[in-house]
N, C-alpha and C positions, 0 to 999 in steps of 0.2 A: 401549477403546482398542485400536488396531492398533499394532504395533511392527515396524518393517522392520529385519531383520538380527538374527540370533542371535549376534552377538559378545559380549564381555564387558559392553558397554554395554546392549546390547537385553536380555541375560539378567539383568544386575542391576536395571534399569528394570523390565523385566517381573515380576521376582520381588517387588519392592517393590509392585507395583502388585496383584499376585495378594494378598498379604499384607494389603493393605487391603479385600479384597473386591471390587476392580474387574475386570470381565470382561475378559480381555486376549488378543489372539491375536498370536502372531508369527509372520512369513512369511520363512523363511531359504531364499535361492537354492540353497544347496549341501545336500549330505546329512548335515551334520555341524555341531555348534555349535563355537563359539571364535574364528570369524573368523582373525585373525592371531596367535592364539596356536595353534599347530601343533606337536604332538610326534608326530613320523614314528617309527611302531613297525615297520612294513613296508618293505623287505623282508628286515629286519636278524633275525640268528641269536642264540641264547642270551639272548634277553630285551632285548636292548641297544636303545636307542632316543635319539632326537637331537631338540633342539629347533631348528625351523625358523622360528620367529617368536619372541615375547616369551619373555625368559629369566629375568629377574632381579626380585627383590622387596627392598626395604630396610625398614628399621625406620620409616622416615618414609612410606612408603606405607601410609597408615592405612586407606584404604578396601579395599585389596587384603586386608592382614592380618585387618581385620573380616570379610570374606567367609571366607577361609581357615578362621579360627576356627570361625565358624558352620557351614561346612561339614565339620570335622573333620579338616582336612588339615594336613600338617606341612611344615616347611621343612629345608632342608639347605644347607651352606656353598655359596655361588655358585662354578661353574667358571672365572669369568671374572677371581678374584680369586688372589694367591698362586701365579700360573702361573711357569714358567720361560721367561720371556719374552725374545725376541732379535729383531734385525734382520737382514733377508737385503738388502743392498745391493750392487750391483753384482758379483755373482757371491760374495760374501763373507758369511759368518755372522757377526754381529757383537753381543756382548752389552752391554746398557745401562752396565754399569761399564767398558766398553773402547771408549767412544765416542771419547775424546781421543787415542788410539792412531791410531785412523781417521780423523781430523778431516779431514786432507788430501784423502784421497780422497773423501770425502763431501761436500767443498765447503763447508764451514762457515766463517763468517768468522774473521779472525784474533780479534776478541774472545770469540768464542763457543768455540775450540778447548780451553778448559780447563774449561768448564762440563759439569757433569753433566745428565742428563734433568731431574731434578728442578729443578737450578738455572735450566733454560731454561724450565720451566712456572712457576718463580716469577718469572723477569725477563719473559716475554712475557705470562703470563696472569694469576697469582694475584696479584701486588704491583699491576699497573695496574688490575685489576678491583675492588680494595679500595678505590681512589681515585675509583671513579665516583660513589658514594654509595651511601645506606642502602636507596634504593628497590630496589637490584640483588638485595637477599637479603630483604626484606620477605615475609612469607607471604601478604599479601593485597597486591596493588600494581597500579597503573595505569601505563601509557606515561608517563613525565615527559620534559620537553624533553630532559634529557640522554639517557635511554634512546632517544627518537625519534631524535636525533642519530647513535646507533649504529645504529639499525634503517636508516639510509640507506647504509650501508657496509657491504661483506662481512666474513666471518671473516680471509680472506687479507689484505685490505687493511688490517684492524687490525693483524693481526700484523706487516705490513710496515713499519707507520707507527711499531710498537714497536721495530722494530730487526731483526726476525727474519729470517735469510737463508732462502732457500728450502729449503736442506739441513734446518735448523732446524725448520722448518715441517713438513717431511717426517718428521721423527724424534718430534715431540711430537702430531703429527694422529690416530696410532692411538688416542690417549687421549680424542678428542673422539667419543665412542661415538656420539651422536646425530647429529653432524653428518656422519660420514663416509660416510653412505649417497648423499650427493650430492655436490657440489663445493664446495668453502670458497670458491671466487669467486663463488657465486651465495647462500651461506646468509647470514643476517642476524647480524650481529655482536651485535646486541640479543640475540636468542633465544641467542646461543651463550654470552655473557657471563653471562645469567641462568641458564642451565645449568650452566655450570662454577663458579659461584658458591654452587651449592646443594648440598643432600645427596646427589643422586643421582649426581655426575659419578665417571666411572671414574678420573679423575686423583686423587681422594681415595677412592677405595672401600677399604673395609677390612672388618673382621669383621661388620658388619653387612649384607653384601650376600649374599643368599640366593637358592635357586631353591627351586621346590615338588617336593619330595620325591616321586619317583615320575613325574614329568612335568608340566608346565604344564597340558596338556590335562585333567589332574583337576579343575581349578576349573571348566572350561567344564562338563565332563560333570557336576559335583556339581550347580551351578547349574541346567542344563538337565532335570535327574532331577527337580528340585521343579516342573518346567513341562511334564511329559511331553506331557500331552494340549493342550496350549496352543501348542506349537511346530508348524509346519507346514512340515516340510522339502522340498526340490526346486520351491520355489514362488517363482523369481524374479519380483519386482515391477518393472514395465514400465512403469506409469504411477501418478501422485499427482495427485489434484484435490481442490479445497475450493469452497464456497460458504458463505453465511451460517448454514446449517443442519447440514452435516454436511463430513465429508473422506472421500475415496475412494481405494482403492488396486485399481489392476488387476493381476493376476498370472499367470504361466503354471501352468497345472494340466494337465500332460501336453500334449495337443496342443489344448488349450482356452484362451482367455483369459477369466478370471472377475473379477468386482469385487465387492468388499466394503466396506462403510461402518461408519463409526464416529463418536463425538463427536469426537475427537482421533485424531491419526498421530504417531507418534514415529519419525524416520528416523534410524537409527545405521550406515547404510552409509558408508562412504567417500565423499568427494565424487568421487574418481576414477572410482568406479563409477555415482556418482549422476548422473554426464555423461551417461551412456545410458541415463537412464530420462526419460519424457516429463513435464515439468514446465509445459507450456504452460498448463493450466488449474489450477496450483496456487496462483496468485496471490501469487507470491514477489516480493519486492522488487528493484529494480535492485541494489542493493547486495548480495543475498543471491545472486543470479545471477552477479554479477561474482566473488563469494566462491567459488563452487562452481568457475567456469572458472579462476580463478587459482592455487587452491591446489594445490602440487605436493607428490607423493610421492616419497620416495627409492628409489631403483633398487637391488635386492639379490638376487642369486642365492646359494644355498646349496647346495654340491654334498657329499654325504656317502658316504665311501668306506670300507666295511667291510673291515677286514685280518684274517689270520689270528691275528697277534701284533704285540705293540708291537716295532718294530723301531729306534727311536731312543732316545737315551739319557736324554730329560727325563722326569721323572715327571709334568709337567704341560705338555705342548708348547704354545707361542703363539709364534708367526712371524710377522711383520709384513714383507711383501715389497715388493719394486719391479716385481713381474711381475703379469699380469693377474690373477692368483688372489688377488692383497691380501693376504688373512690366512689363515695355516694353523694349525689347532690341533687338540688332541685333544678330541674332543668327549664322551668318555666316560672321564676319568683316573680316576674313583672306582668305574666298573663291575669288577665281579669277572669272572675268567676271562681267558683270554689275548687274546681278540678285543678290538680296539678300533674305534672310527668316527674317521676323520680328516675334519675339515671343511676345504673351501675356501670362504671367505666373500669373495664378489666383491661390490663396491659401485661406486656411478657408472658411468662410462662402460664399464668391463669388464663389469659387470653386464648392462648395456644389449645389449653385444654377444652376451653367452653367452645371454642370454634368446631370442635368434633361432635357436639351436641346439636340435636334437632332443634328447629326454632321452639317448639313447645316445651323441649326438655330444657332449654336454655333460660326461658321464663320461669320455670318451676326452680330450678338450681338458684337463678338471682333471688327469688322470693324466699327459700329456705334460707340463704345466706343473711338477707336483710331483715329478717324478722326479728333475731336477736338483736339488730342494732337500732331498728325502727319498730319497737313491738305494735303490733295493729296494722302491719304492712300487708298481711294477707287479707284481712277482713276489710280493708280499704280498697284493695286492688279490683279493678276493672278489666282493663285491657292491655296488652302490651305488645312489643315488637322488639327486633334487635337488629344489628348488623355485624358480622365477623369479617373484618376486613383482610384476613388473611384468605378467606375462601369466596371473598366476592369475585365474580367472573371478571375477568379481564383486568383484573387491578391487582389482586392478591398480595396485600399488605397497605397499612395505613399511611406511612411515610417514610422517608429515609431514615435509617440508623446508621449515622458515621460510626463506624467501629475503628478500632485502632487500625493505624495505616491508612485511612482515609485519604490523606494528601497524595499517595499513589495514584489513586484512580479518579482524584477530581477532574483534572483536566481532560482526561479521555472520555468522561461522560458526556461532554458538552461540543466535544471537537467534531467538526463536519467531515464526513468521510465520502470524498467525491461529490455525488449528486444527492446523498443523503444527509440530512441535517437533523440535529436533536435539540427538543426543548423539554419542559416539564421542570417541576420543583427540585428534582433530582440535579438537574444540570446548573444550576444557579452558581452564582460566584461565591456565596456562603458556604462553607463546610457544613451545613445542616438542613433539614427541610421542614415539611410541616406548615408551608406558609403560602397563602395565595398569591402575595406579592411576589415569591420566587418564581413560582409558574408565568405570572404575567411578564415579569423581569425578563425570563427566558425568552417569551415570545418576541420582546422588542430586541433582544439580542440577536436573534434569528434573522429579523429584519435588516440589522446591519451587516450580518454575514451575506446574506442574499444580494443585498445592494453591492457589496464589494464583489461578489461573485458574476 
């Protein structure tokens, strides 16, 4: 068995295969495991680190919790909940409990001016979603006619249909964690409604939201540690083929192209990267090719700035802004010592623009934007780094953005094609992505497929 990619899906599948005595070889294009679980420890000082990719796990992430327990890893409370959250709009810092005092300058409709943020969520999200039907929250589900109707419109359209003003949408949008990496004009209302009605929504996050203690990369490293001699790093796959007898992958090995054969191949690489792999002899269906071409990934740039001390009053800073740096937060609120890491979390078109900058330009851009929001940022700045997921080699996108019409390609993303199988967060049963659990779920689902085959 050959596995393409050593992200969580590839590692989980390879580990389960190895447990069953199956010979498995993993080809990973980069020099490290984990894919989009990326903990940045360099160039920071004093043991500081920051999460550049997946960050959270909940009690409902059963597959992730299983592997954390198996690998002997612990969790800690997530940094994304119980924050000192504020908005920065039109040059003014506004706390959520002071929205009514700024309703006019924000541009809220007259009927919205006395509503709290929670009132807006209830009026435009929670209550209408509850009326859609039980299929919205079932653990196992299929797109019903009502859900397919939602899949034909965008998140912004459905919020506008429900009466939300542009200002109200701007205020509640930061809570749509998995949708804000793209444009609400493009995101499927079906995928959004399913996500917001489930247990993993940021708008309902509570004490059950966790992070992996010590860094998310510890899970990938622990899984990879069980597969040391089976993983081949720095071996990007450039071609996949199959016939009635075997499947083949061709890969770069330094300055040579080599080919390996196996009875089956499992592809876990994101479709954004798979578009650069030659599949002309893979025998894939037209529907699979269409899904590979169509599936879109969110644009995200995450800039991390180490400062010599905390120079803001909030204990757990998180700021939603109307500037190009989108979200500003303290990425190390519980870290000991005076130094902190401030994150500027860019998404959508702003991330696409920042991805075109050089690493040094990106740091300078973030500091220029941050200074008016947190005066003293430049004076306190020591060192920084960033990651632009759109330009990250062999990945090319943060997590899937289920656009309108997503139901048309969902089943085709995960359907096996002859001797070739598919896993990864983009192949999960849920119509949204961005979850470690979805990646590991897909690995388990692939084991069921292989057993049947």
